[in-house]
C-alpha positions, 0 to 999 in steps of 0.5 A, a space after each residue: 084382831 082381824 084374822 085376814 089382816 093377820 094372814 096377810 101380814 104373816 105371808 108378806 113378812 115370811 116372803 118379803 121381809 119388809 122394813 115397813 108394813 101397813 095393812 088396812 081392812 077397808 071392807 066396811 067401805 064396800 058393803 053392798 058392793 057387788 064384789 064384796 057379796 062373795 065374803 072376800 075383803 078390800 085391803 090397802 097395803 103399804 109395804 117397803 122392802 129391799 126386794 123391790 129395789 130396782 124392780 118396775 111397779 108391775 114386778 113389785 105387785 106380782 111379787 105381792 100377789 105371789 106372796 099372798 098366794 091362795 089368799 088372793 082367791 079366798 080372802 081378798 077381792 080388792 087390794 090397793 098396793 103401795 110398794 116401795 124400796 127403801 129410800 123411795 119417797 
């Protein structure tokens, strides 16, 4: 079990109630990368949530950042997001 992934999952589920949520820890792909030296990780998230309906991409990402809160400063160095509303490709 990846503790960081589980913390990310719990935060997003609590705040956004996603219909679909996939989280990949890609930190191993960035070993030696200057940004990875502080111990924070690189993650890829695909999230489908009704809360995103009618919102532009920037607002969707802001909602994810808000949901993750302090994790953005303590555990996450890089976050690749795929944010969709139900029914979007």
